[in-house]
N, CA, C, O and the ligand as a Tripos MOL2 file, in Angstrom:
@<TRIPOS>MOLECULE
protein
  249   247    63     0     0
PROTEIN
NO_CHARGES

@<TRIPOS>ATOM
      1 N         170.8990  199.5870   12.5150 N.3       1 MET1
      2 CA        171.8160  199.8090   11.2560 C.3       1 MET1
      3 C         172.3130  198.4310   10.9220 C.2       1 MET1
      4 O         172.8190  197.7830   11.8380 O.2       1 MET1
      5 N         172.2240  197.8610    9.6290 N.am      2 ALA2
      6 CA        172.4880  196.6790    9.2960 C.3       2 ALA2
      7 C         173.2730  196.6460    7.8950 C.2       2 ALA2
      8 O         173.1720  197.5380    7.0530 O.2       2 ALA2
      9 N         174.0740  195.4910    7.7590 N.am      3 LYS3
     10 CA        174.7540  195.3210    6.5910 C.3       3 LYS3
     11 C         173.7800  194.4720    5.4200 C.2       3 LYS3
     12 O         172.9680  193.5720    5.6340 O.2       3 LYS3
     13 N         174.1290  195.0260    4.2780 N.am      4 LEU4
     14 CA        173.0940  194.3950    3.2690 C.3       4 LEU4
     15 C         173.9830  194.0650    2.0080 C.2       4 LEU4
     16 O         174.7130  194.8820    1.4480 O.2       4 LEU4
     17 N         173.8190  192.7930    1.6600 N.am      5 LEU5
     18 CA        174.3460  192.3390    0.3730 C.3       5 LEU5
     19 C         173.3940  191.9330   -0.5840 C.2       5 LEU5
     20 O         172.4110  191.3110   -0.1830 O.2       5 LEU5
     21 N         173.5300  192.1920   -1.8310 N.am      6 ARG6
     22 CA        172.5640  191.9310   -2.9230 C.3       6 ARG6
     23 C         173.4720  190.7690   -3.6570 C.2       6 ARG6
     24 O         174.6340  190.9440   -4.0240 O.2       6 ARG6
     25 N         172.7160  189.5440   -3.8020 N.am      7 CYS7
     26 CA        173.4010  188.4850   -4.5110 C.3       7 CYS7
     27 C         173.7950  189.0730   -6.0090 C.2       7 CYS7
     28 O         174.8180  188.8440   -6.6550 O.2       7 CYS7
     29 N         172.7800  189.8160   -6.3210 N.am      8 ARG8
     30 CA        173.0960  190.2110   -7.9030 C.3       8 ARG8
     31 C         174.3980  191.0570   -8.0770 C.2       8 ARG8
     32 O         175.0270  190.9920   -9.1330 O.2       8 ARG8
     33 N         174.7770  191.7990   -7.1100 N.am      9 ASP9
     34 CA        175.9760  192.4750   -6.9620 C.3       9 ASP9
     35 C         177.2720  191.7640   -6.9310 C.2       9 ASP9
     36 O         178.3430  192.3090   -7.1970 O.2       9 ASP9
     37 N         177.1160  190.3990   -6.5610 N.am     10 VAL10
     38 CA        178.2690  189.4880   -6.5050 C.3      10 VAL10
     39 C         178.3950  188.9960   -7.9690 C.2      10 VAL10
     40 O         179.5180  188.7220   -8.3910 O.2      10 VAL10
     41 N         177.4540  188.8840   -8.6600 N.am     11 GLY11
     42 CA        177.5550  188.3460   -9.9470 C.3      11 GLY11
     43 C         176.4970  187.4160  -10.4570 C.2      11 GLY11
     44 O         176.3480  187.1420  -11.6480 O.2      11 GLY11
     45 N         175.8410  186.9930   -9.5600 N.am     12 PHE12
     46 CA        174.7450  185.9690   -9.8050 C.3      12 PHE12
     47 C         173.3390  186.8160  -10.5060 C.2      12 PHE12
     48 O         173.1050  188.0150  -10.3590 O.2      12 PHE12
     49 N         172.7510  186.1190  -11.0610 N.am     13 ASP13
     50 CA        171.3610  186.5630  -11.7610 C.3      13 ASP13
     51 C         170.3520  186.1970  -10.5830 C.2      13 ASP13
     52 O         169.6150  185.2260  -10.7590 O.2      13 ASP13
     53 N         170.2820  186.8520   -9.4990 N.am     14 CYS14
     54 CA        169.4760  186.4580   -8.3650 C.3      14 CYS14
     55 C         169.1540  187.7400   -7.6140 C.2      14 CYS14
     56 O         169.9050  188.7010   -7.4480 O.2      14 CYS14
     57 N         167.7020  187.5590   -7.1190 N.am     15 GLU15
     58 CA        167.2710  188.7310   -6.3660 C.3      15 GLU15
     59 C         167.5080  188.4170   -4.9350 C.2      15 GLU15
     60 O         166.7550  189.0710   -4.2130 O.2      15 GLU15
     61 N         168.2120  187.7230   -4.3720 N.am     16 ALA16
     62 CA        168.2590  187.4420   -3.0270 C.3      16 ALA16
     63 C         169.0720  188.4670   -2.3530 C.2      16 ALA16
     64 O         170.0020  189.0100   -2.9500 O.2      16 ALA16
     65 N         168.7630  188.7630   -1.1160 N.am     17 GLU17
     66 CA        169.4430  189.9260   -0.3650 C.3      17 GLU17
     67 C         169.7910  189.2840    1.0830 C.2      17 GLU17
     68 O         168.9930  188.5290    1.6390 O.2      17 GLU17
     69 N         170.8350  189.5790    1.5590 N.am     18 VAL18
     70 CA        171.2680  189.1590    2.7800 C.3      18 VAL18
     71 C         171.5250  190.2880    3.7920 C.2      18 VAL18
     72 O         172.3180  191.1970    3.5430 O.2      18 VAL18
     73 N         170.8110  190.2020    4.9750 N.am     19 ARG19
     74 CA        171.2640  191.1520    6.0520 C.3      19 ARG19
     75 C         171.7610  190.5940    7.2180 C.2      19 ARG19
     76 O         171.2830  189.5630    7.6910 O.2      19 ARG19
     77 N         172.7760  191.2560    7.7650 N.am     20 ALA20
     78 CA        173.3460  190.8780    8.8930 C.3      20 ALA20
     79 C         174.0900  192.0630    9.6150 C.2      20 ALA20
     80 O         174.3410  193.0720    8.9560 O.2      20 ALA20
     81 N         174.4800  191.9810   11.0280 N.am     21 ASP21
     82 CA        175.1620  193.0570   11.6460 C.3      21 ASP21
     83 C         176.7630  193.0920   11.4520 C.2      21 ASP21
     84 O         177.4500  194.0530   11.7990 O.2      21 ASP21
     85 N         177.2440  191.9720   10.8800 N.am     22 THR22
     86 CA        178.7030  192.0730   10.7080 C.3      22 THR22
     87 C         178.8360  191.4560    9.3010 C.2      22 THR22
     88 O         177.9060  190.8880    8.7290 O.2      22 THR22
     89 N         180.2030  191.6350    8.7400 N.am     23 ASP23
     90 CA        180.6070  191.2620    7.6300 C.3      23 ASP23
     91 C         180.6990  189.5900    7.6010 C.2      23 ASP23
     92 O         180.3990  188.8760    6.6440 O.2      23 ASP23
     93 N         181.1630  189.1870    8.8240 N.am     24 ALA24
     94 CA        181.4860  187.6890    9.0210 C.3      24 ALA24
     95 C         180.0050  186.9140    8.8630 C.2      24 ALA24
     96 O         179.8950  185.8490    8.2560 O.2      24 ALA24
     97 N         178.9120  187.5930    9.4840 N.am     25 GLU25
     98 CA        177.6330  186.9870    9.3420 C.3      25 GLU25
     99 C         177.1540  186.9230    7.9070 C.2      25 GLU25
    100 O         176.5980  185.9120    7.4790 O.2      25 GLU25
    101 N         177.3750  188.0440    7.1270 N.am     26 ILE26
    102 CA        176.9910  188.1120    5.8270 C.3      26 ILE26
    103 C         177.7040  186.9000    4.8970 C.2      26 ILE26
    104 O         177.1870  186.2510    3.9880 O.2      26 ILE26
    105 N         178.8990  186.8320    5.3710 N.am     27 LEU27
    106 CA        179.6810  185.7980    4.6390 C.3      27 LEU27
    107 C         179.0530  184.5030    4.8800 C.2      27 LEU27
    108 O         178.7780  183.7450    3.9500 O.2      27 LEU27
    109 N         178.8230  184.2320    6.0870 N.am     28 ASP28
    110 CA        178.2100  182.9390    6.4530 C.3      28 ASP28
    111 C         177.0090  182.6510    5.8000 C.2      28 ASP28
    112 O         176.8050  181.5540    5.2820 O.2      28 ASP28
    113 N         176.0880  183.6930    5.7910 N.am     29 GLN29
    114 CA        174.8290  183.6020    5.0220 C.3      29 GLN29
    115 C         174.9730  183.3320    3.6040 C.2      29 GLN29
    116 O         174.3710  182.4510    2.9910 O.2      29 GLN29
    117 N         175.7510  184.0930    3.1630 N.am     30 VAL30
    118 CA        176.2360  184.1380    1.6670 C.3      30 VAL30
    119 C         176.5860  182.6470    1.2420 C.2      30 VAL30
    120 O         176.0300  182.0350    0.3300 O.2      30 VAL30
    121 N         177.5520  182.1920    2.0160 N.am     31 ALA31
    122 CA        178.2340  180.9630    1.7430 C.3      31 ALA31
    123 C         177.1080  179.8140    1.7140 C.2      31 ALA31
    124 O         177.1940  178.8940    0.9000 O.2      31 ALA31
    125 N         176.0450  179.9030    2.6370 N.am     32 ARG32
    126 CA        175.0780  178.9090    2.6730 C.3      32 ARG32
    127 C         174.1870  179.3310    1.5070 C.2      32 ARG32
    128 O         173.7260  178.3730    0.8860 O.2      32 ARG32
    129 N         173.9280  180.2190    1.1800 N.am     33 HIS33
    130 CA        172.8840  180.5970    0.1170 C.3      33 HIS33
    131 C         173.4360  180.1240   -1.2830 C.2      33 HIS33
    132 O         172.7400  179.5290   -2.1060 O.2      33 HIS33
    133 N         174.7180  180.4400   -1.4580 N.am     34 ALA34
    134 CA        175.4270  180.0130   -2.5230 C.3      34 ALA34
    135 C         175.5560  178.7350   -2.7950 C.2      34 ALA34
    136 O         175.5440  178.3190   -3.9540 O.2      34 ALA34
    137 N         175.6920  177.9850   -1.7790 N.am     35 ARG35
    138 CA        175.7500  176.4540   -1.9350 C.3      35 ARG35
    139 C         174.3220  175.9830   -2.1830 C.2      35 ARG35
    140 O         174.0830  175.2000   -3.1030 O.2      35 ARG35
    141 N         173.4260  176.4210   -1.4250 N.am     36 GLU36
    142 CA        172.0030  175.7710   -1.5000 C.3      36 GLU36
    143 C         171.2590  176.1960   -2.8480 C.2      36 GLU36
    144 O         170.5400  175.4290   -3.4890 O.2      36 GLU36
    145 N         171.5300  177.5270   -3.1950 N.am     37 VAL37
    146 CA        170.8730  178.0260   -4.3270 C.3      37 VAL37
    147 C         171.5100  177.9470   -5.5970 C.2      37 VAL37
    148 O         170.9250  177.6910   -6.6490 O.2      37 VAL37
    149 N         172.7330  178.1770   -5.4670 N.am     38 HIS38
    150 CA        173.6910  178.2640   -6.6650 C.3      38 HIS38
    151 C         174.7980  177.0980   -7.0410 C.2      38 HIS38
    152 O         175.6260  177.0640   -7.9510 O.2      38 HIS38
    153 N         174.4910  176.1470   -5.9820 N.am     39 GLY39
    154 CA        175.4000  175.0160   -6.1390 C.3      39 GLY39
    155 C         176.9870  175.1650   -6.1460 C.2      39 GLY39
    156 O         177.7780  174.3580   -6.6330 O.2      39 GLY39
    157 N         177.2740  176.3090   -5.5350 N.am     40 LEU40
    158 CA        178.5670  176.5790   -5.3110 C.3      40 LEU40
    159 C         179.2960  175.9200   -3.9110 C.2      40 LEU40
    160 O         179.1120  176.3900   -2.7880 O.2      40 LEU40
    161 N         180.0500  174.8880   -4.1660 N.am     41 GLU41
    162 CA        180.6040  174.0830   -3.0170 C.3      41 GLU41
    163 C         181.3820  174.8610   -2.1860 C.2      41 GLU41
    164 O         181.1910  174.8300   -0.9700 O.2      41 GLU41
    165 N         182.3410  175.6400   -2.7440 N.am     42 ASP42
    166 CA        183.3240  176.4710   -1.9960 C.3      42 ASP42
    167 C         183.1280  177.6850   -2.3130 C.2      42 ASP42
    168 O         182.7730  177.9330   -3.4660 O.2      42 ASP42
    169 N         183.3110  178.7310   -1.3700 N.am     43 VAL43
    170 CA        183.2640  180.1840   -1.4990 C.3      43 VAL43
    171 C         184.9220  180.5510   -1.5360 C.2      43 VAL43
    172 O         185.6090  180.6360   -0.5180 O.2      43 VAL43
    173 N         185.3830  180.7360   -2.8120 N.am     44 SER44
    174 CA        186.7980  180.9380   -2.8820 C.3      44 SER44
    175 C         187.1000  182.4070   -2.4720 C.2      44 SER44
    176 O         186.2460  183.2940   -2.4930 O.2      44 SER44
    177 N         188.3210  182.5710   -2.1200 N.am     45 ASP45
    178 CA        188.8450  184.0050   -1.8240 C.3      45 ASP45
    179 C         188.4080  184.9970   -2.6740 C.2      45 ASP45
    180 O         188.1610  186.1160   -2.2260 O.2      45 ASP45
    181 N         188.2720  184.7200   -3.9150 N.am     46 GLU46
    182 CA        187.9810  185.8580   -4.8480 C.3      46 GLU46
    183 C         186.4030  186.1330   -4.5980 C.2      46 GLU46
    184 O         186.0370  187.3080   -4.5720 O.2      46 GLU46
    185 N         185.6100  185.2680   -4.4420 N.am     47 VAL47
    186 CA        184.2050  185.3770   -4.0540 C.3      47 VAL47
    187 C         183.9720  186.2710   -2.6980 C.2      47 VAL47
    188 O         183.1750  187.1950   -2.5340 O.2      47 VAL47
    189 N         184.9720  185.6770   -1.7220 N.am     48 VAL48
    190 CA        184.8220  186.5640   -0.5930 C.3      48 VAL48
    191 C         185.2930  187.9790   -0.7200 C.2      48 VAL48
    192 O         184.7280  188.9050   -0.1380 O.2      48 VAL48
    193 N         186.2420  188.1150   -1.4230 N.am     49 ALA49
    194 CA        186.6730  189.4770   -1.7200 C.3      49 ALA49
    195 C         185.6510  190.5040   -2.3930 C.2      49 ALA49
    196 O         185.5030  191.7030   -2.1570 O.2      49 ALA49
    197 N         184.9220  189.5870   -3.3970 N.am     50 LYS50
    198 CA        183.8030  190.3070   -4.1060 C.3      50 LYS50
    199 C         182.9170  190.6590   -3.1370 C.2      50 LYS50
    200 O         182.5930  191.8460   -3.1290 O.2      50 LYS50
    201 N         182.4150  189.9050   -2.2730 N.am     51 VAL51
    202 CA        181.2010  190.0310   -1.3010 C.3      51 VAL51
    203 C         181.6070  191.1590   -0.5930 C.2      51 VAL51
    204 O         180.8680  192.1390   -0.4970 O.2      51 VAL51
    205 N         182.9290  191.1050    0.0110 N.am     52 LEU52
    206 CA        183.1960  192.2810    1.0690 C.3      52 LEU52
    207 C         183.2000  193.7140    0.1740 C.2      52 LEU52
    208 O         182.9130  194.7950    0.6900 O.2      52 LEU52
    209 N         183.5180  193.5790   -1.0430 N.am     53 SER53
    210 CA        183.5920  194.9800   -1.7730 C.3      53 SER53
    211 C         182.0550  195.5360   -2.0040 C.2      53 SER53
    212 O         181.8550  196.7500   -2.0450 O.2      53 SER53
    213 N         181.0470  194.6460   -2.1430 N.am     54 VAL54
    214 CA        179.8500  195.0950   -2.4880 C.3      54 VAL54
    215 C         178.7540  195.1140   -1.3130 C.2      54 VAL54
    216 O         177.5630  195.3610   -1.4990 O.2      54 VAL54
    217 N         179.2810  194.8440   -0.2060 N.am     55 ILE55
    218 CA        178.3600  194.9510    1.0770 C.3      55 ILE55
    219 C         178.1240  196.4340    1.3190 C.2      55 ILE55
    220 O         179.0210  197.2770    1.3170 O.2      55 ILE55
    221 N         176.9140  196.6580    1.5170 N.am     56 THR56
    222 CA        176.5710  198.0560    1.7410 C.3      56 THR56
    223 C         175.9490  198.2020    3.1990 C.2      56 THR56
    224 O         175.5770  197.1740    3.7660 O.2      56 THR56
    225 N         175.8270  199.3810    3.8020 N.am     57 THR57
    226 CA        175.3580  199.6500    4.9790 C.3      57 THR57
    227 C         173.7630  200.2220    4.9190 C.2      57 THR57
    228 O         173.5660  201.2380    4.2530 O.2      57 THR57
    229 N         172.7130  199.6260    5.5570 N.am     58 GLU58
    230 CA        171.5480  199.9460    5.4210 C.3      58 GLU58
    231 C         171.3420  200.8200    6.7130 C.2      58 GLU58
    232 O         171.5100  200.4010    7.8590 O.2      58 GLU58
    233 N         170.9520  202.1080    6.3650 N.am     59 HIS59
    234 CA        170.5720  203.0570    7.2830 C.3      59 HIS59
    235 C         169.1810  202.9110    7.8570 C.2      59 HIS59
    236 O         168.2950  202.5340    7.0900 O.2      59 HIS59
    237 N         168.8840  203.1700    9.1420 N.am     60 ALA60
    238 CA        167.7330  202.8660    9.7700 C.3      60 ALA60
    239 C         166.8960  204.0870    9.2410 C.2      60 ALA60
    240 O         167.4390  205.1660    9.0070 O.2      60 ALA60
    241 N         165.6140  203.8820    9.0710 N.am     61 THR61
    242 CA        164.7650  204.9150    8.5090 C.3      61 THR61
    243 C         163.7030  205.2450    9.6010 C.2      61 THR61
    244 O         162.5170  204.9200    9.5560 O.2      61 THR61
    245 N         164.2870  205.9030   10.5300 N.am     62 THR62
    246 CA        163.0610  206.2170   11.6510 C.3      62 THR62
    247 C         162.6340  207.7480   11.4920 C.2      62 THR62
    248 O         161.7490  208.2200   12.2060 O.2      62 THR62
    249 ZN        171.5440  184.1740   -5.0820 Zn       63 ZN63
@<TRIPOS>BOND
     1     1     2 1
     2     2     3 1
     3     3     4 2
     4     3     5 am
     5     5     6 1
     6     6     7 1
     7     7     8 2
     8     7     9 am
     9     9    10 1
    10    10    11 1
    11    11    12 2
    12    11    13 am
    13    13    14 1
    14    14    15 1
    15    15    16 2
    16    15    17 am
    17    17    18 1
    18    18    19 1
    19    19    20 2
    20    19    21 am
    21    21    22 1
    22    22    23 1
    23    23    24 2
    24    23    25 am
    25    25    26 1
    26    26    27 1
    27    27    28 2
    28    27    29 am
    29    29    30 1
    30    30    31 1
    31    31    32 2
    32    31    33 am
    33    33    34 1
    34    34    35 1
    35    35    36 2
    36    35    37 am
    37    37    38 1
    38    38    39 1
    39    39    40 2
    40    39    41 am
    41    41    42 1
    42    42    43 1
    43    43    44 2
    44    43    45 am
    45    45    46 1
    46    46    47 1
    47    47    48 2
    48    47    49 am
    49    49    50 1
    50    50    51 1
    51    51    52 2
    52    51    53 am
    53    53    54 1
    54    54    55 1
    55    55    56 2
    56    55    57 am
    57    57    58 1
    58    58    59 1
    59    59    60 2
    60    59    61 am
    61    61    62 1
    62    62    63 1
    63    63    64 2
    64    63    65 am
    65    65    66 1
    66    66    67 1
    67    67    68 2
    68    67    69 am
    69    69    70 1
    70    70    71 1
    71    71    72 2
    72    71    73 am
    73    73    74 1
    74    74    75 1
    75    75    76 2
    76    75    77 am
    77    77    78 1
    78    78    79 1
    79    79    80 2
    80    79    81 am
    81    81    82 1
    82    82    83 1
    83    83    84 2
    84    83    85 am
    85    85    86 1
    86    86    87 1
    87    87    88 2
    88    87    89 am
    89    89    90 1
    90    90    91 1
    91    91    92 2
    92    91    93 am
    93    93    94 1
    94    94    95 1
    95    95    96 2
    96    95    97 am
    97    97    98 1
    98    98    99 1
    99    99   100 2
   100    99   101 am
   101   101   102 1
   102   102   103 1
   103   103   104 2
   104   103   105 am
   105   105   106 1
   106   106   107 1
   107   107   108 2
   108   107   109 am
   109   109   110 1
   110   110   111 1
   111   111   112 2
   112   111   113 am
   113   113   114 1
   114   114   115 1
   115   115   116 2
   116   115   117 am
   117   117   118 1
   118   118   119 1
   119   119   120 2
   120   119   121 am
   121   121   122 1
   122   122   123 1
   123   123   124 2
   124   123   125 am
   125   125   126 1
   126   126   127 1
   127   127   128 2
   128   127   129 am
   129   129   130 1
   130   130   131 1
   131   131   132 2
   132   131   133 am
   133   133   134 1
   134   134   135 1
   135   135   136 2
   136   135   137 am
   137   137   138 1
   138   138   139 1
   139   139   140 2
   140   139   141 am
   141   141   142 1
   142   142   143 1
   143   143   144 2
   144   143   145 am
   145   145   146 1
   146   146   147 1
   147   147   148 2
   148   147   149 am
   149   149   150 1
   150   150   151 1
   151   151   152 2
   152   151   153 am
   153   153   154 1
   154   154   155 1
   155   155   156 2
   156   155   157 am
   157   157   158 1
   158   158   159 1
   159   159   160 2
   160   159   161 am
   161   161   162 1
   162   162   163 1
   163   163   164 2
   164   163   165 am
   165   165   166 1
   166   166   167 1
   167   167   168 2
   168   167   169 am
   169   169   170 1
   170   170   171 1
   171   171   172 2
   172   171   173 am
   173   173   174 1
   174   174   175 1
   175   175   176 2
   176   175   177 am
   177   177   178 1
   178   178   179 1
   179   179   180 2
   180   179   181 am
   181   181   182 1
   182   182   183 1
   183   183   184 2
   184   183   185 am
   185   185   186 1
   186   186   187 1
   187   187   188 2
   188   187   189 am
   189   189   190 1
   190   190   191 1
   191   191   192 2
   192   191   193 am
   193   193   194 1
   194   194   195 1
   195   195   196 2
   196   195   197 am
   197   197   198 1
   198   198   199 1
   199   199   200 2
   200   199   201 am
   201   201   202 1
   202   202   203 1
   203   203   204 2
   204   203   205 am
   205   205   206 1
   206   206   207 1
   207   207   208 2
   208   207   209 am
   209   209   210 1
   210   210   211 1
   211   211   212 2
   212   211   213 am
   213   213   214 1
   214   214   215 1
   215   215   216 2
   216   215   217 am
   217   217   218 1
   218   218   219 1
   219   219   220 2
   220   219   221 am
   221   221   222 1
   222   222   223 1
   223   223   224 2
   224   223   225 am
   225   225   226 1
   226   226   227 1
   227   227   228 2
   228   227   229 am
   229   229   230 1
   230   230   231 1
   231   231   232 2
   232   231   233 am
   233   233   234 1
   234   234   235 1
   235   235   236 2
   236   235   237 am
   237   237   238 1
   238   238   239 1
   239   239   240 2
   240   239   241 am
   241   241   242 1
   242   242   243 1
   243   243   244 2
   244   243   245 am
   245   245   246 1
   246   246   247 1
   247   247   248 2
@<TRIPOS>SUBSTRUCTURE
     1 MET1         2 RESIDUE 1 A MET
     2 ALA2         6 RESIDUE 1 A ALA
     3 LYS3        10 RESIDUE 1 A LYS
     4 LEU4        14 RESIDUE 1 A LEU
     5 LEU5        18 RESIDUE 1 A LEU
     6 ARG6        22 RESIDUE 1 A ARG
     7 CYS7        26 RESIDUE 1 A CYS
     8 ARG8        30 RESIDUE 1 A ARG
     9 ASP9        34 RESIDUE 1 A ASP
    10 VAL10       38 RESIDUE 1 A VAL
    11 GLY11       42 RESIDUE 1 A GLY
    12 PHE12       46 RESIDUE 1 A PHE
    13 ASP13       50 RESIDUE 1 A ASP
    14 CYS14       54 RESIDUE 1 A CYS
    15 GLU15       58 RESIDUE 1 A GLU
    16 ALA16       62 RESIDUE 1 A ALA
    17 GLU17       66 RESIDUE 1 A GLU
    18 VAL18       70 RESIDUE 1 A VAL
    19 ARG19       74 RESIDUE 1 A ARG
    20 ALA20       78 RESIDUE 1 A ALA
    21 ASP21       82 RESIDUE 1 A ASP
    22 THR22       86 RESIDUE 1 A THR
    23 ASP23       90 RESIDUE 1 A ASP
    24 ALA24       94 RESIDUE 1 A ALA
    25 GLU25       98 RESIDUE 1 A GLU
    26 ILE26      102 RESIDUE 1 A ILE
    27 LEU27      106 RESIDUE 1 A LEU
    28 ASP28      110 RESIDUE 1 A ASP
    29 GLN29      114 RESIDUE 1 A GLN
    30 VAL30      118 RESIDUE 1 A VAL
    31 ALA31      122 RESIDUE 1 A ALA
    32 ARG32      126 RESIDUE 1 A ARG
    33 HIS33      130 RESIDUE 1 A HIS
    34 ALA34      134 RESIDUE 1 A ALA
    35 ARG35      138 RESIDUE 1 A ARG
    36 GLU36      142 RESIDUE 1 A GLU
    37 VAL37      146 RESIDUE 1 A VAL
    38 HIS38      150 RESIDUE 1 A HIS
    39 GLY39      154 RESIDUE 1 A GLY
    40 LEU40      158 RESIDUE 1 A LEU
    41 GLU41      162 RESIDUE 1 A GLU
    42 ASP42      166 RESIDUE 1 A ASP
    43 VAL43      170 RESIDUE 1 A VAL
    44 SER44      174 RESIDUE 1 A SER
    45 ASP45      178 RESIDUE 1 A ASP
    46 GLU46      182 RESIDUE 1 A GLU
    47 VAL47      186 RESIDUE 1 A VAL
    48 VAL48      190 RESIDUE 1 A VAL
    49 ALA49      194 RESIDUE 1 A ALA
    50 LYS50      198 RESIDUE 1 A LYS
    51 VAL51      202 RESIDUE 1 A VAL
    52 LEU52      206 RESIDUE 1 A LEU
    53 SER53      210 RESIDUE 1 A SER
    54 VAL54      214 RESIDUE 1 A VAL
    55 ILE55      218 RESIDUE 1 A ILE
    56 THR56      222 RESIDUE 1 A THR
    57 THR57      226 RESIDUE 1 A THR
    58 GLU58      230 RESIDUE 1 A GLU
    59 HIS59      234 RESIDUE 1 A HIS
    60 ALA60      238 RESIDUE 1 A ALA
    61 THR61      242 RESIDUE 1 A THR
    62 THR62      246 RESIDUE 1 A THR
    63 ZN63       249 GROUP 0 **** ****
């Protein structure tokens, strides 16, 4: 089971998806992605709150 975040859900016009086991890892990857791809230097509290609100849990399909 993994957590999934779609960049689009945060408000970017972007198809990128981030998967990780924890919210902290998601935020870490999102911060890097936002900086490298979207030129966002700082991830504000507002963005963090938005990210946390749109993280979904991916259920294993076995
Ligand atoms: Zn993106």
